[in-house]
C-alpha positions in Angstrom: -2.6 4.3 15.9 -0.9 6.3 13.2 -0.9 6.1 9.4 2.5 6.3 7.8 3.5 7.3 4.3 7.1 7.1 3.1 8.6 9.1 0.2 11.9 10.1 -1.2 13.2 6.8 -2.6 14.7 6.4 -6.0 17.7 5.4 -8.1 21.1 6.8 -7.1 24.7 5.9 -7.9 27.0 4.5 -5.4 28.4 7.2 -3.2 25.4 9.4 -3.6 22.8 10.5 -1.1 19.0 10.3 -0.6 16.7 11.6 2.1 13.7 9.6 3.0 10.6 11.1 4.7 7.9 9.4 6.6 4.8 11.5 7.1 2.4 10.5 9.9 -1.2 11.2 10.4 -2.8 11.8 13.8 -2.2 14.3 16.6 -0.2 12.0 18.8 2.9 11.6 16.6 5.2 13.2 19.2 4.4 10.4 21.6 5.7 7.7 19.3 9.2 6.3 18.9 10.0 5.9 15.2 12.1 3.5 13.2 13.3 2.8 9.7 13.7 -0.8 8.4 14.6 -2.2 5.1 14.0 -5.4 3.1 16.1 -6.5 0.2 14.9 -9.1 -2.3 15.1 -12.6 -0.9 16.1 -11.3 2.6 14.3 -10.7 5.8 13.3 -7.2 6.9 16.1 -5.7 9.0 16.5 -2.8 11.4 18.2 0.4 10.1 17.7 3.2 12.6 15.4 4.4 15.4 14.7 7.6 17.2 12.8 8.2 20.4 9.7 10.4 20.8 11.6 13.5 21.6 14.5 13.1 19.2 16.9 12.9 22.0 18.0 9.3 21.5 18.9 7.5 18.4 20.4 4.2 17.5 21.6 2.6 14.3 22.5 -0.7 12.7 26.2 -1.2 12.5 26.0 -1.4 8.7 24.7 2.2 8.4 26.3 3.9 11.4 28.2 6.9 10.3 26.5 7.1 6.9 22.8 7.4 7.8 21.1 9.9 10.1 17.6 9.6 11.5 15.8 12.8 12.7 12.3 14.0 13.3 10.2 17.1 13.2 7.3 16.7 15.6 5.7 20.0 14.4 5.5 18.4 10.9 4.6 14.9 12.0 7.6 13.6 10.0 10.6 11.4 10.5 13.6 11.5 8.1 16.4 9.2 7.1 19.3 11.0 5.5 21.4 8.4 3.7 24.9 9.4 2.5 27.7 7.4 0.9 25.2 4.9 -0.4 26.4 1.4 -1.4 24.7 -1.1 -3.7 24.0 -3.3 -0.7 21.8 -0.5 0.6 19.3 -1.4 -2.2 16.0 -2.3 -0.6 12.5 -1.3 0.2 12.6 1.0 3.1 9.8 1.1 5.7 9.1 3.4 8.6 7.3 2.1 11.7 5.9 3.6 14.9 5.9 2.2 18.4 5.4 3.4 22.0 7.6 2.7 24.9 10.8 1.6 23.3 13.1 2.1 20.2 14.0 -1.6 20.4 10.7 -3.2 19.6 8.4 -2.4 16.7 5.6 -5.0 16.5 5.2 -6.6 13.1 1.4 -6.1 13.5 1.8 -2.5 14.5 1.9 0.7 12.5 4.0 0.5 9.3 4.2 2.4 6.1 3.9 0.9 2.6 7.6 1.3 1.8 9.7 3.2 -0.7 12.2 1.7 -3.0 15.8 2.7 -2.9 18.1 1.4 -5.6 21.8 2.1 -5.6 23.7 1.3 -8.8 27.4 0.4 -8.8 
């Protein structure tokens, strides 16, 4: 089990950039696959990006591919989401999650952060 704390959210104009961070506690961070998800008002939580335990494999939602980059620093127990060319439709609460064994499944009852708000103005 890991505890996750997101940071870096805020208000930005369309076309701008933000970098989210997710700091994890525990000495086994490097064994976890990590993901970013988001939830906009009135919508279901959706997948954004994921990275495997070593950082050697990543995947993205079609809506963010080419604009967002997920990365991790296992020495710092942190995963990042660099968001460029932001659009108003990227406005949401962004969550990080941890899982073991796959970047395709992050159990809803698993390890999740509390979220950080990203607001993109037009």
